[in-house]
N, C-alpha and C positions, 0 to 999 in steps of 0.2 A: 631407346625409348623416346617417344614423342613428348615434347615439352607440354603439350596441351593435356596429356594424361597426367603428367607430374603436377600441373596446376590443379587439375580436378582432385587428385589424391590429397594434395596439401590443403586445399580448400575444405574438403570433407573432414580431414583429421582435425584441423584447427576449429572449424565451425562446430563439430560434434563435441570436441573437448570444451569449448567455451559454453556451449549449451548445457552440458552436464555440470560444469563448475557453477554457472549462474543459477541453475535450478537447485543445486544443493545449498548454495549460499542463501538463496531466497527462502528455501524450505526451513533451514535451520534457524535463521534470524526472523522469519516471518511468523513462526509459531507463537511467539510471545505476543506479537501484535494481534494475531487472530484470537488468542485467548482473551485479550482485552476487549476486542470487538464483540466476541460472543459471550461476554459477561462471565468469564472464568470457567466456562464449560470446556474442560480439557479434551474430553473425548471428541466433542464436536469440532473443536479447533484442529485436532489431529486429522480428523476425517476431511475437513475442508482443505487443510494444508495439502494432504495427499492428492485430493482431486485437482487442486490448482497446479500441483507439480506435473501430474499426468497430462492435463490440458496444455501446460507450458511446453512439455516435451513434444506433444503431438503437433501443435501449431509451429513450433520452431523447427523441428526436424522436417516437417512437411515443407516449410518455406525453404530450408536449406536444400532439400532435394529438388524443388521446383526451380530454384535459382542456380542450379549446377551448370546448366548449359551455357556455353560461352558465345560471345559474338563472333569469334573467328579463331583461327589457329594461332597458337603462341609460337613465335619463331625464335625468340632469344630470351635471355635471363631478364632483360629489362621488361619485356612484355609480360613475362611470367609474374614478376613482382607487381606490376601495375594491375594485372587482372586479379591477382590475389587481394591486393589492397582495396580495390573497388568492391569485390564480392564480400570480403570480410567486413568492410565498413558498413555495407548495407545490412548485413546480418547483425552487427552490433547495434545499429540504429533500430532495427526491428526489436531486438531484445530489450533495449532501453524503453522504447515506446510501450511495449507490452508490460514491462515492469511499472512504468508510471501509470498506465491505465489500471492495473490491479491495485496499486496503492491508492489511487483516486477513488475507486469504487469502495474499497474497504474503509477508507477514511470517511466517506459519506455514511456508510453503515455505522461506523463507530460514533460519529457525531450525533446521529439520530438516537443511538442507544444512550449516549451521555445526556441528551436533552430529556429523554424519557425517564432516566434515573433521577434527574434533577427536579422533576415535577412532583415527586413523592416526598412528603416531609420526612426528615430523618427520624423524628420522634413524634408520636401522636400528641395532640394537645392534652394537657393535664388539668387545665382550669380556664377560667375566664376572668378578665379584669374589667370591672365597669369603667365607663369613661369618666374623665375628670369632672368634678362638680356633682357627681352622683355617689359620692362616698368612696371614690377610688383612692389609691395610695398617695396621691399628690394633694389631697384635701379639696375643698370646694372650689378653689381657684384654678386648679390644675397645675401643670409644671411651668406654665408661662403666665405668671401673674403680672398685672400691669404695674408699672412703677408708681410709687407714691408721689403725689404732687405736693408741692409746698416744701419749703426749706425749714 
């Protein structure tokens, strides 16, 4: 069997395995983050999580397939390992960049939601306090009375 074919098979097995592992890890651990981003809407968080996983698989497996072709024939074990390390390194970098991009976008959405939630008072006002000097709780001079002069 040609070593180039062995390199292709090993690359596909490891790349597909890594893609599946990363997708499952992100899906399982990202669900909690999505629920927070989407204000506790569990059904919507599950749906968005599933769509992100499908998109992740499509983009990654498409990249793995496009990046399959090699620069040349693999003649020995050293070239086999070098070709595999370069190809797998690029696949891992693409996986990492995609993950960081997703986290960045979701964090932006989360921050916007936190700011929107922070603008609403937690309890509606129950009354009004008149300013000092107009019969408020601090008396006519208010909370900051001037010091008495003279000893």
